N, C-alpha and C positions, 0 to 999 in steps of 0.2 A: 193474820197470816195463818195458813192451814197447816196440819201437821206435816206433810210431805215437803212443803217450802221451808218449814222451820227446820226440819232434819236436814236439807241441802245446805241451808245457810250456816247450821251448825258443823256440818261436814267441811265446809270451807274454812272453817276457824280452826279445825283440829291440827295439831302440829304435825309437821312434814317429818317424814323418816330421813335417814342418811341419804344424802345424795338426791333427794327428791326437790323438785322445784315446780313453781307456777309462775308464770308472768308476774302475778301480783307479789309473790313472795320468793325472790331469786335467792338461790343458796350461795353464799360467798366462801370462797376459799380461804382458809386461815393464813394469814401473812406469813406465818413461820414456814408455811409449806411452800411458798413462792420466793422466799427470800434466802440468800446464800451470802449473808455479810461475813459470817464466822465460819469459813469452810473446815470441816472436821477433818478432811484428808490432807490438810496443808502442814508442812513441817513447820512447827512453832518457833522451835530454836531458829531456824533459818529465817523465819519471818522477822523475828525480833532483831537479829544480827543484821539484816538487811535494812531494816528501819533505822537503826542506829547508825549504821555507815552512811546510808543516804542523809540522814540528818547532819552528820558530822561534815560530809563532802559539800553539801548545799548550805550549811550555816543556818539550818532550821532546828527546830525542836522536833523530837519523837512523840507522838501521841500514840500509846499502845493501849487498846481497849480489850479487855477479856470479857467475852460474853457468849451468848448462844442465840441462834435463830429462833428458838422456841420461846425465848423471853421477850415479852413486850417492851421492857425498859432497855434491853440490849438493841432491839430493832429501832426503837425511836432514836436512841443516841446515834447509831449508825446512819439512818436517814438523814439527821441534822448534819453529821459530819461528812456525808457524801453529797451534801446540796450544793447546788450552784451558788448559793448566797455564802455558805461557809467557804468554799473554795475561792470565791472572789475576794471575800474579806480576809481570810487567813491562809490561803493556800502557799503563800509565799513564806510563811513562818513556821507551818507545821507539816510533818509527814504523818499521816494517819494509818495505822496498822490494826487489823481486827484480828484476834485469836480467839479460837473456840475453846470453851472449858467444859463443855458437857453439862452434865447436872451435878454439880458438887453437893448440893443439899441432900441428895438422895444416895450418895456415895458413888455416883457415875460421872465424877469429874475427870478432867484430862488437862494436861499442861498446867497442873497446879504447882509443880516444882518451880516452874517460870514466875509465877505470881509469888510464890514464897521467897524466891531470889531477889525479887524486888521489894522485899520487906513486909508483905502482907500475908499473914498466916491464917489458916482456917477460912478460906473464901467460901462462904455459904451461899451468898446471893449474887445476881449479876445484874448489871456489868460492874467492871472494876476499871478505872481509867487512870493511867499513869502518864505524867509528862517527864520526858527523859531529854537530858543534854545528848549532844553529839558524841559524848564520851560514855554514855550509858548511865549517868548519875540520875537518879530519881530527884526530881524537883518540886514534887507535890508530897503532901504527907500521906502516910497509909490510911489515916482516917478520911482524908479527902478522896484518895482513891476508892475507899470502900463505899463512899457516900453516894455513888452514882446509881445505886439500886433503885432509885426513885426518878430516874431520867424521864420517864413518860410524863409524870405529873409537874415535872419542872417547866416543860414546854421549850420551844425552840429559843425564845428570847433569852430565857434564863441560861440556857445551855451557852448561847453565843456570848453572853455577858461573862460568863466564867472565863472564856478565853481572852477577853478584853482585859478582865482583872489580872490574869496570868501575866500577859504581857505587859502590864503596867507594874509588874513586880510586887505585887501584893503577896502575902504569905497564904499558901492554900493548903 
């Protein structure tokens, strides 16, 4: 290979700048920029109250997920809970609501008083998942609620199995 051909080949391997793309190396938009599972503009108190009321009227459980669209674990959990498979399997048993908590780890959290009202203090990582009765009573432990910070590595099958275990009446 001669020097000009080598330089052209080397240039083709150079990292692309922000927003640059080639047919060989398309630039993907981060998922957080394209999802809105946890809308920051939503009235969180109203969302929680509505979920509990819907659960009470329909005889279902309320599942409240506190997370953020910037968080891959929050997005993964939301994708599973919004999936057709989840709806077909559990839709008649659960009302699912997503509430944004911002970035609590760096002091930019929001709706944290609601999380604390459910018995989980000092939320630092996301997401947190609560199962509530139609009366608003928390049905899983604070430790379990906090444990969802690894939702992405759990995978869909393990997430779905949690709901099976919950419905079977196991202590979570």
